[in-house]
A tleap script that builds the chain and sets N, CA, C and O, in Angstrom:
source leaprc.protein.ff14SB
mol = sequence {
  NMET ALA ASP LYS ASP VAL THR VAL THR ASP
  ALA CYS ALA ALA ARG VAL SER LYS ILE LEU
  ALA GLY GLU ALA ASP ASN ARG ALA PHE ARG
  ILE SER VAL GLU GLY GLY GLY CYS SER GLY
  PHE SER TYR LYS PHE ASP LEU VAL PRO GLY
  PRO ALA ASP ASP ASP ILE VAL ILE GLU LYS
  ASN GLY ALA THR VAL LEU ILE ASP SER LEU
  SER MET VAL TYR LEU ALA GLY SER GLU ILE
  ASP PHE VAL ASP ASP LEU ILE GLY GLN SER
  PHE GLN ILE ARG ASN PRO ASN ALA VAL ALA
  SER CYS GLY CYS GLY THR SER PHE SER CILE
}
set mol.1.N position { 20.191 -22.172 10.956 }
set mol.1.CA position { 19.231 -21.534 11.614 }
set mol.1.C position { 18.972 -21.174 12.277 }
set mol.1.O position { 18.921 -21.824 13.321 }
set mol.2.N position { 18.464 -19.400 12.227 }
set mol.2.CA position { 18.842 -17.958 13.017 }
set mol.2.C position { 18.492 -18.529 15.137 }
set mol.2.O position { 17.795 -19.543 15.192 }
set mol.3.N position { 18.737 -18.197 15.974 }
set mol.3.CA position { 18.491 -17.737 17.077 }
set mol.3.C position { 17.132 -17.062 17.110 }
set mol.3.O position { 17.039 -16.033 16.440 }
set mol.4.N position { 15.794 -17.575 17.948 }
set mol.4.CA position { 14.902 -17.648 17.604 }
set mol.4.C position { 14.961 -16.027 18.448 }
set mol.4.O position { 14.294 -15.227 17.792 }
set mol.5.N position { 15.506 -15.454 19.554 }
set mol.5.CA position { 15.097 -14.552 20.013 }
set mol.5.C position { 15.813 -13.263 19.500 }
set mol.5.O position { 16.847 -13.393 18.845 }
set mol.6.N position { 15.289 -11.977 19.781 }
set mol.6.CA position { 15.075 -10.840 19.166 }
set mol.6.C position { 15.857 -9.803 20.591 }
set mol.6.O position { 15.339 -9.450 21.651 }
set mol.7.N position { 17.349 -9.531 20.019 }
set mol.7.CA position { 18.246 -9.169 21.238 }
set mol.7.C position { 18.215 -7.099 20.261 }
set mol.7.O position { 18.628 -6.772 19.149 }
set mol.8.N position { 17.446 -6.124 21.534 }
set mol.8.CA position { 17.695 -4.899 21.903 }
set mol.8.C position { 18.846 -4.556 22.243 }
set mol.8.O position { 19.434 -5.051 23.203 }
set mol.9.N position { 19.271 -3.741 21.563 }
set mol.9.CA position { 20.659 -2.973 21.687 }
set mol.9.C position { 20.744 -2.095 22.990 }
set mol.9.O position { 19.661 -1.938 23.554 }
set mol.10.N position { 21.786 -1.523 23.541 }
set mol.10.CA position { 21.279 -0.497 24.743 }
set mol.10.C position { 21.252 1.213 23.599 }
set mol.10.O position { 21.041 2.347 24.028 }
set mol.11.N position { 21.329 1.105 23.209 }
set mol.11.CA position { 21.252 2.722 21.582 }
set mol.11.C position { 19.585 2.197 21.995 }
set mol.11.O position { 18.931 2.952 22.714 }
set mol.12.N position { 19.020 1.025 21.558 }
set mol.12.CA position { 17.786 1.106 21.506 }
set mol.12.C position { 17.099 1.076 22.696 }
set mol.12.O position { 16.006 1.640 22.726 }
set mol.13.N position { 17.476 0.589 23.580 }
set mol.13.CA position { 16.384 0.756 25.318 }
set mol.13.C position { 17.144 1.897 25.427 }
set mol.13.O position { 17.128 1.407 26.557 }
set mol.14.N position { 17.797 2.913 25.430 }
set mol.14.CA position { 17.653 4.392 26.006 }
set mol.14.C position { 17.289 4.963 25.327 }
set mol.14.O position { 16.915 6.021 25.833 }
set mol.15.N position { 17.028 4.893 23.616 }
set mol.15.CA position { 15.843 5.963 23.236 }
set mol.15.C position { 14.522 5.522 23.081 }
set mol.15.O position { 13.595 6.326 22.983 }
set mol.16.N position { 14.353 4.249 23.050 }
set mol.16.CA position { 12.902 3.590 23.930 }
set mol.16.C position { 12.108 4.675 25.014 }
set mol.16.O position { 11.035 5.277 25.063 }
set mol.17.N position { 13.520 4.502 25.956 }
set mol.17.CA position { 13.027 5.334 27.338 }
set mol.17.C position { 13.297 6.567 27.567 }
set mol.17.O position { 13.000 7.214 28.571 }
set mol.18.N position { 14.010 6.998 26.400 }
set mol.18.CA position { 13.845 8.879 26.219 }
set mol.18.C position { 12.469 9.150 25.574 }
set mol.18.O position { 11.741 10.087 25.902 }
set mol.19.N position { 12.193 8.262 24.651 }
set mol.19.CA position { 10.512 8.298 24.204 }
set mol.19.C position { 9.245 8.402 24.957 }
set mol.19.O position { 8.288 9.163 25.098 }
set mol.20.N position { 9.894 6.801 25.543 }
set mol.20.CA position { 8.468 7.160 26.737 }
set mol.20.C position { 8.222 8.278 27.683 }
set mol.20.O position { 7.212 8.900 28.014 }
set mol.21.N position { 9.649 8.335 28.052 }
set mol.21.CA position { 9.801 9.648 29.399 }
set mol.21.C position { 8.705 10.451 29.452 }
set mol.21.O position { 8.164 10.795 30.503 }
set mol.22.N position { 8.165 10.935 27.758 }
set mol.22.CA position { 7.498 12.566 27.613 }
set mol.22.C position { 5.985 11.276 27.341 }
set mol.22.O position { 5.087 11.941 26.824 }
set mol.23.N position { 5.638 10.198 27.472 }
set mol.23.CA position { 4.758 9.772 27.189 }
set mol.23.C position { 3.274 10.158 28.892 }
set mol.23.O position { 3.771 9.887 29.985 }
set mol.24.N position { 2.758 10.341 28.916 }
set mol.24.CA position { 1.778 10.532 29.531 }
set mol.24.C position { 1.115 8.544 29.613 }
set mol.24.O position { 1.362 7.592 30.354 }
set mol.25.N position { 0.370 8.732 28.600 }
set mol.25.CA position { -0.114 7.221 28.798 }
set mol.25.C position { 0.667 6.468 28.199 }
set mol.25.O position { 0.287 5.364 28.587 }
set mol.26.N position { 1.818 6.235 27.259 }
set mol.26.CA position { 2.505 4.980 26.147 }
set mol.26.C position { 3.372 4.752 27.473 }
set mol.26.O position { 3.854 5.647 28.167 }
set mol.27.N position { 3.485 3.200 27.709 }
set mol.27.CA position { 4.215 2.677 28.246 }
set mol.27.C position { 4.927 1.316 27.735 }
set mol.27.O position { 5.132 0.522 28.653 }
set mol.28.N position { 5.397 0.832 26.292 }
set mol.28.CA position { 5.248 0.430 25.661 }
set mol.28.C position { 6.199 0.352 23.822 }
set mol.28.O position { 5.778 1.083 22.925 }
set mol.29.N position { 7.348 -0.549 23.581 }
set mol.29.CA position { 7.532 0.628 22.345 }
set mol.29.C position { 7.049 -0.611 21.571 }
set mol.29.O position { 7.737 -1.610 21.781 }
set mol.30.N position { 5.846 -0.793 20.582 }
set mol.30.CA position { 5.670 -1.773 19.557 }
set mol.30.C position { 6.497 -2.105 18.119 }
set mol.30.O position { 6.581 -1.190 17.300 }
set mol.31.N position { 7.016 -3.222 17.860 }
set mol.31.CA position { 7.121 -3.402 16.559 }
set mol.31.C position { 6.251 -4.148 15.849 }
set mol.31.O position { 5.418 -4.892 16.366 }
set mol.32.N position { 6.420 -3.967 14.546 }
set mol.32.CA position { 4.956 -5.075 14.310 }
set mol.32.C position { 5.408 -5.105 12.505 }
set mol.32.O position { 5.630 -4.131 11.786 }
set mol.33.N position { 5.433 -6.388 12.186 }
set mol.33.CA position { 5.106 -6.434 10.362 }
set mol.33.C position { 4.242 -6.239 10.353 }
set mol.33.O position { 3.409 -6.270 11.259 }
set mol.34.N position { 4.132 -5.862 8.876 }
set mol.34.CA position { 3.024 -6.031 7.897 }
set mol.34.C position { 3.043 -5.883 6.876 }
set mol.34.O position { 3.957 -5.214 6.393 }
set mol.35.N position { 2.106 -6.400 6.117 }
set mol.35.CA position { 2.308 -6.935 4.355 }
set mol.35.C position { 2.232 -5.493 3.694 }
set mol.35.O position { 1.389 -4.695 4.104 }
set mol.36.N position { 3.398 -5.044 2.335 }
set mol.36.CA position { 3.055 -3.589 1.571 }
set mol.36.C position { 4.971 -3.179 1.828 }
set mol.36.O position { 5.992 -3.813 2.095 }
set mol.37.N position { 4.697 -2.165 1.627 }
set mol.37.CA position { 6.294 -1.606 0.848 }
set mol.37.C position { 6.864 -2.057 -0.227 }
set mol.37.O position { 6.452 -2.944 -0.975 }
set mol.38.N position { 7.924 -1.369 -0.310 }
set mol.38.CA position { 8.190 -1.346 -2.385 }
set mol.38.C position { 9.289 -3.280 -1.713 }
set mol.38.O position { 10.186 -3.588 -2.498 }
set mol.39.N position { 9.135 -4.153 -0.606 }
set mol.39.CA position { 10.008 -4.526 -1.072 }
set mol.39.C position { 9.454 -6.118 -0.139 }
set mol.39.O position { 10.269 -6.938 0.283 }
set mol.40.N position { 7.660 -6.286 0.051 }
set mol.40.CA position { 6.801 -6.763 0.463 }
set mol.40.C position { 6.206 -6.522 1.898 }
set mol.40.O position { 5.143 -6.144 2.390 }
set mol.41.N position { 7.028 -6.799 2.170 }
set mol.41.CA position { 7.071 -5.945 4.525 }
set mol.41.C position { 7.328 -5.065 4.484 }
set mol.41.O position { 7.695 -4.448 3.484 }
set mol.42.N position { 7.210 -4.618 5.762 }
set mol.42.CA position { 7.672 -3.176 6.238 }
set mol.42.C position { 7.006 -3.824 7.811 }
set mol.42.O position { 6.076 -4.566 8.126 }
set mol.43.N position { 8.295 -2.906 8.666 }
set mol.43.CA position { 8.081 -3.105 9.835 }
set mol.43.C position { 7.304 -1.441 10.083 }
set mol.43.O position { 7.145 -0.465 9.350 }
set mol.44.N position { 6.952 -1.766 11.532 }
set mol.44.CA position { 6.141 -0.047 11.798 }
set mol.44.C position { 6.147 -0.235 13.725 }
set mol.44.O position { 5.815 -1.115 14.519 }
set mol.45.N position { 6.514 0.645 13.777 }
set mol.45.CA position { 6.730 1.687 14.983 }
set mol.45.C position { 5.614 2.714 16.119 }
set mol.45.O position { 5.669 3.917 16.370 }
set mol.46.N position { 4.766 1.768 16.560 }
set mol.46.CA position { 4.082 2.731 17.809 }
set mol.46.C position { 4.280 2.525 19.056 }
set mol.46.O position { 5.049 1.598 19.311 }
set mol.47.N position { 3.652 3.324 20.280 }
set mol.47.CA position { 4.426 3.714 21.170 }
set mol.47.C position { 2.644 3.081 21.638 }
set mol.47.O position { 1.710 3.548 20.987 }
set mol.48.N position { 2.338 2.025 22.777 }
set mol.48.CA position { 0.870 1.795 23.099 }
set mol.48.C position { 1.428 1.471 24.361 }
set mol.48.O position { 2.619 1.177 24.461 }
set mol.49.N position { 0.336 1.516 25.736 }
set mol.49.CA position { -0.365 1.161 26.558 }
set mol.49.C position { 0.465 0.487 27.263 }
set mol.49.O position { 1.068 1.030 28.189 }
set mol.50.N position { 0.652 -0.884 26.932 }
set mol.50.CA position { 0.966 -2.012 27.114 }
set mol.50.C position { 0.929 -3.215 26.118 }
set mol.50.O position { 0.532 -3.204 24.953 }
set mol.51.N position { 1.432 -4.249 26.842 }
set mol.51.CA position { 1.291 -5.254 26.730 }
set mol.51.C position { -0.331 -5.967 25.265 }
set mol.51.O position { -1.212 -5.112 25.179 }
set mol.52.N position { -0.512 -6.811 24.665 }
set mol.52.CA position { -1.413 -7.550 24.544 }
set mol.52.C position { -1.156 -9.017 24.496 }
set mol.52.O position { -0.011 -9.461 24.577 }
set mol.53.N position { -2.289 -9.833 24.355 }
set mol.53.CA position { -2.024 -11.530 25.024 }
set mol.53.C position { -0.880 -11.729 24.367 }
set mol.53.O position { 0.094 -12.196 24.957 }
set mol.54.N position { -0.824 -11.261 22.491 }
set mol.54.CA position { -0.165 -12.864 21.898 }
set mol.54.C position { 1.457 -12.133 21.903 }
set mol.54.O position { 2.465 -12.578 21.352 }
set mol.55.N position { 1.291 -10.682 22.843 }
set mol.55.CA position { 2.354 -10.206 22.973 }
set mol.55.C position { 4.154 -11.185 23.732 }
set mol.55.O position { 4.501 -11.801 24.739 }
set mol.56.N position { 4.693 -10.763 22.517 }
set mol.56.CA position { 6.645 -11.288 23.549 }
set mol.56.C position { 6.933 -9.575 24.005 }
set mol.56.O position { 6.841 -8.399 23.652 }
set mol.57.N position { 7.242 -10.280 24.798 }
set mol.57.CA position { 8.085 -9.041 25.860 }
set mol.57.C position { 9.237 -8.687 26.041 }
set mol.57.O position { 9.948 -9.409 26.740 }
set mol.58.N position { 9.660 -7.734 25.596 }
set mol.58.CA position { 11.486 -7.057 25.792 }
set mol.58.C position { 12.129 -5.932 26.553 }
set mol.58.O position { 12.347 -4.731 26.389 }
set mol.59.N position { 12.381 -7.077 27.671 }
set mol.59.CA position { 12.668 -6.155 28.699 }
set mol.59.C position { 14.530 -5.799 28.996 }
set mol.59.O position { 15.367 -6.548 29.500 }
set mol.60.N position { 14.689 -4.479 28.494 }
set mol.60.CA position { 16.454 -4.268 28.306 }
set mol.60.C position { 16.288 -2.499 29.008 }
set mol.60.O position { 15.703 -1.516 28.554 }
set mol.61.N position { 17.250 -2.738 30.523 }
set mol.61.CA position { 17.695 -1.552 30.794 }
set mol.61.C position { 16.281 -0.201 30.950 }
set mol.61.O position { 15.895 0.874 30.493 }
set mol.62.N position { 16.036 -1.052 31.743 }
set mol.62.CA position { 13.680 -0.256 31.455 }
set mol.62.C position { 13.079 -0.103 30.485 }
set mol.62.O position { 11.931 0.293 30.691 }
set mol.63.N position { 13.478 -0.314 28.973 }
set mol.63.CA position { 12.455 -0.398 27.912 }
set mol.63.C position { 12.092 -1.527 27.469 }
set mol.63.O position { 12.622 -2.637 27.426 }
set mol.64.N position { 10.677 -0.911 26.995 }
set mol.64.CA position { 9.954 -2.362 27.121 }
set mol.64.C position { 9.346 -2.783 25.820 }
set mol.64.O position { 8.117 -2.761 25.753 }
set mol.65.N position { 9.939 -3.111 24.925 }
set mol.65.CA position { 9.634 -3.825 23.652 }
set mol.65.C position { 8.940 -4.826 23.757 }
set mol.65.O position { 9.176 -5.679 24.613 }
set mol.66.N position { 7.170 -4.980 22.233 }
set mol.66.CA position { 6.643 -5.484 22.140 }
set mol.66.C position { 6.773 -5.786 20.808 }
set mol.66.O position { 6.825 -4.930 19.925 }
set mol.67.N position { 6.847 -7.377 20.569 }
set mol.67.CA position { 6.635 -7.708 19.458 }
set mol.67.C position { 5.058 -8.829 19.872 }
set mol.67.O position { 4.561 -9.376 20.856 }
set mol.68.N position { 4.733 -8.641 18.110 }
set mol.68.CA position { 3.138 -10.036 18.624 }
set mol.68.C position { 3.690 -10.705 18.397 }
set mol.68.O position { 4.878 -10.388 18.453 }
set mol.69.N position { 3.376 -12.235 17.935 }
set mol.69.CA position { 3.309 -13.493 18.137 }
set mol.69.C position { 3.728 -14.140 16.372 }
set mol.69.O position { 4.623 -14.882 15.967 }
set mol.70.N position { 2.180 -13.168 15.433 }
set mol.70.CA position { 2.880 -13.451 14.341 }
set mol.70.C position { 3.769 -12.527 13.623 }
set mol.70.O position { 3.851 -12.686 12.405 }
set mol.71.N position { 4.566 -11.423 14.274 }
set mol.71.CA position { 5.535 -10.389 13.317 }
set mol.71.C position { 6.572 -11.118 14.293 }
set mol.71.O position { 7.675 -10.855 13.815 }
set mol.72.N position { 6.682 -11.621 15.017 }
set mol.72.CA position { 7.507 -12.537 15.769 }
set mol.72.C position { 8.657 -13.947 14.686 }
set mol.72.O position { 9.756 -14.500 14.728 }
set mol.73.N position { 7.216 -13.883 13.731 }
set mol.73.CA position { 7.457 -15.572 12.682 }
set mol.73.C position { 8.825 -14.942 12.049 }
set mol.73.O position { 9.833 -15.638 11.926 }
set mol.74.N position { 8.763 -13.033 11.502 }
set mol.74.CA position { 9.115 -12.772 10.296 }
set mol.74.C position { 10.716 -12.121 11.239 }
set mol.74.O position { 11.825 -12.006 10.717 }
set mol.75.N position { 10.352 -11.778 12.739 }
set mol.75.CA position { 11.738 -11.151 13.034 }
set mol.75.C position { 12.823 -11.506 14.202 }
set mol.75.O position { 13.705 -10.862 14.771 }
set mol.76.N position { 12.127 -13.395 14.315 }
set mol.76.CA position { 13.269 -14.559 15.097 }
set mol.76.C position { 14.670 -13.779 14.605 }
set mol.76.O position { 15.123 -13.241 13.595 }
set mol.77.N position { 14.961 -14.003 15.652 }
set mol.77.CA position { 17.293 -13.939 15.560 }
set mol.77.C position { 17.254 -11.875 14.789 }
set mol.77.O position { 18.272 -11.444 14.247 }
set mol.78.N position { 16.350 -11.234 14.882 }
set mol.78.CA position { 16.461 -9.539 14.657 }
set mol.78.C position { 17.183 -9.182 15.571 }
set mol.78.O position { 17.000 -9.535 16.736 }
set mol.79.N position { 18.397 -8.197 15.071 }
set mol.79.CA position { 18.792 -7.314 16.474 }
set mol.79.C position { 17.888 -5.637 15.906 }
set mol.79.O position { 17.862 -5.011 14.846 }
set mol.80.N position { 17.253 -5.445 17.288 }
set mol.80.CA position { 16.724 -3.614 16.806 }
set mol.80.C position { 18.143 -2.686 17.592 }
set mol.80.O position { 18.605 -2.455 18.709 }
set mol.81.N position { 18.342 -2.454 16.470 }
set mol.81.CA position { 19.360 -0.859 17.234 }
set mol.81.C position { 18.652 0.366 16.902 }
set mol.81.O position { 17.594 0.182 16.301 }
set mol.82.N position { 19.003 1.673 17.165 }
set mol.82.CA position { 18.816 3.137 17.262 }
set mol.82.C position { 19.875 3.480 16.809 }
set mol.82.O position { 20.851 3.385 17.553 }
set mol.83.N position { 20.045 3.968 15.520 }
set mol.83.CA position { 21.275 4.680 14.735 }
set mol.83.C position { 21.204 6.268 14.981 }
set mol.83.O position { 20.150 6.899 15.068 }
set mol.84.N position { 22.487 6.807 15.078 }
set mol.84.CA position { 22.314 7.951 15.077 }
set mol.84.C position { 23.455 9.308 14.849 }
set mol.84.O position { 23.988 10.071 15.655 }
set mol.85.N position { 23.545 9.144 12.931 }
set mol.85.CA position { 24.609 9.596 12.548 }
set mol.85.C position { 24.637 10.965 11.396 }
set mol.85.O position { 23.652 11.677 11.195 }
set mol.86.N position { 25.353 11.060 11.033 }
set mol.86.CA position { 25.307 12.240 9.890 }
set mol.86.C position { 23.963 11.972 8.946 }
set mol.86.O position { 23.620 12.993 8.349 }
set mol.87.N position { 23.228 10.940 8.721 }
set mol.87.CA position { 22.550 10.835 7.757 }
set mol.87.C position { 21.008 10.545 8.648 }
set mol.87.O position { 20.182 9.861 8.044 }
set mol.88.N position { 20.709 10.944 9.750 }
set mol.88.CA position { 19.797 11.224 10.517 }
set mol.88.C position { 19.944 9.880 11.848 }
set mol.88.O position { 20.766 8.967 11.769 }
set mol.89.N position { 19.298 9.993 12.600 }
set mol.89.CA position { 18.428 9.372 13.368 }
set mol.89.C position { 17.164 8.393 13.984 }
set mol.89.O position { 16.191 8.753 14.645 }
set mol.90.N position { 17.467 7.294 13.613 }
set mol.90.CA position { 16.445 5.843 13.132 }
set mol.90.C position { 16.421 4.522 14.237 }
set mol.90.O position { 17.055 4.358 15.279 }
set mol.91.N position { 15.922 4.097 13.897 }
set mol.91.CA position { 15.696 2.512 14.211 }
set mol.91.C position { 15.987 1.516 13.513 }
set mol.91.O position { 15.285 1.333 12.519 }
set mol.92.N position { 16.822 0.795 13.725 }
set mol.92.CA position { 17.501 -0.225 12.634 }
set mol.92.C position { 17.386 -1.499 13.027 }
set mol.92.O position { 17.954 -1.896 14.045 }
set mol.93.N position { 16.519 -2.411 12.142 }
set mol.93.CA position { 16.367 -3.837 11.782 }
set mol.93.C position { 17.853 -4.410 11.354 }
set mol.93.O position { 18.659 -3.887 10.584 }
set mol.94.N position { 17.946 -5.405 11.944 }
set mol.94.CA position { 19.039 -6.213 11.195 }
set mol.94.C position { 18.288 -7.524 11.811 }
set mol.94.O position { 18.282 -7.991 12.950 }
set mol.95.N position { 17.368 -8.111 10.043 }
set mol.95.CA position { 17.128 -8.524 10.285 }
set mol.95.C position { 17.837 -10.205 9.474 }
set mol.95.O position { 18.201 -10.108 8.302 }
set mol.96.N position { 17.913 -11.016 9.881 }
set mol.96.CA position { 18.720 -12.358 8.832 }
set mol.96.C position { 17.701 -13.256 8.280 }
set mol.96.O position { 18.053 -13.888 7.284 }
set mol.97.N position { 16.413 -13.460 8.755 }
set mol.97.CA position { 15.681 -13.649 7.613 }
set mol.97.C position { 15.248 -12.598 6.039 }
set mol.97.O position { 14.710 -12.926 4.982 }
set mol.98.N position { 15.623 -11.670 6.390 }
set mol.98.CA position { 15.425 -11.039 4.802 }
set mol.98.C position { 16.178 -11.599 3.889 }
set mol.98.O position { 17.178 -12.249 4.195 }
set mol.99.N position { 15.838 -11.436 2.816 }
set mol.99.CA position { 16.664 -11.926 1.375 }
set mol.99.C position { 16.800 -10.566 0.347 }
set mol.99.O position { 17.489 -10.449 -0.666 }
set mol.100.N position { 16.052 -9.770 0.874 }
set mol.100.CA position { 16.651 -8.510 0.493 }
set mol.100.C position { 15.763 -7.278 1.321 }
set mol.100.O position { 15.006 -7.375 2.287 }
set mol.101.N position { 16.158 -6.176 0.579 }
set mol.101.CA position { 15.996 -4.912 1.669 }
set mol.101.C position { 15.876 -3.264 0.419 }
set mol.101.O position { 16.704 -3.006 -0.454 }
set mol.102.N position { 14.884 -2.611 0.675 }
set mol.102.CA position { 14.831 -1.819 0.132 }
set mol.102.C position { 15.577 -0.424 0.700 }
set mol.102.O position { 16.043 -0.513 1.836 }
set mol.103.N position { 15.746 1.018 -0.089 }
set mol.103.CA position { 16.757 1.900 0.487 }
set mol.103.C position { 16.514 2.519 1.810 }
set mol.103.O position { 17.235 2.945 2.712 }
set mol.104.N position { 14.919 2.390 1.554 }
set mol.104.CA position { 14.527 2.936 2.934 }
set mol.104.C position { 14.624 2.815 4.573 }
set mol.104.O position { 14.475 3.528 5.565 }
set mol.105.N position { 15.085 0.999 4.110 }
set mol.105.CA position { 15.777 0.876 5.812 }
set mol.105.C position { 14.248 -0.020 6.205 }
set mol.105.O position { 14.373 -0.791 7.157 }
set mol.106.N position { 13.049 0.024 5.644 }
set mol.106.CA position { 11.836 0.013 6.531 }
set mol.106.C position { 10.588 -1.309 5.908 }
set mol.106.O position { 9.523 -1.751 6.340 }
set mol.107.N position { 11.746 -1.657 4.275 }
set mol.107.CA position { 10.840 -3.105 3.539 }
set mol.107.C position { 11.737 -3.676 3.447 }
set mol.107.O position { 12.888 -3.244 3.397 }
set mol.108.N position { 11.342 -4.859 3.402 }
set mol.108.CA position { 12.148 -6.102 2.767 }
set mol.108.C position { 11.289 -7.425 2.536 }
set mol.108.O position { 10.096 -7.620 2.769 }
set mol.109.N position { 11.900 -7.959 2.203 }
set mol.109.CA position { 11.654 -9.731 1.460 }
set mol.109.C position { 11.873 -10.666 2.439 }
set mol.109.O position { 12.661 -10.428 3.354 }
set mol.110.N position { 11.265 -11.718 2.358 }
set mol.110.CA position { 11.487 -13.163 3.283 }
set mol.110.C position { 11.657 -14.368 1.990 }
set mol.110.O position { 11.836 -15.553 2.269 }
savepdb mol mol.pdb
quit
């Protein structure tokens, strides 16, 4: 069974901090899971002013990442990373709960 904690890499924390530095009202980066997408579920990323009552708050190197308790069921044990390569820049989630994913990298099934 996978560890329940979600890990945020240094690269992810650095990118979140850089994005939020340019925001006047938003102080946190929210990751959530929604129904839909080509594989059944999709990841959603938002900038928000702060945590909601049911959020799990992950602090790393000055960056705040939020995950609501319902999404945490699907993200438990995941690693959140930021990748900058020849193909482009993107947040990537390595989710041990996903049994399939699509080519776009934002949709998965359990």
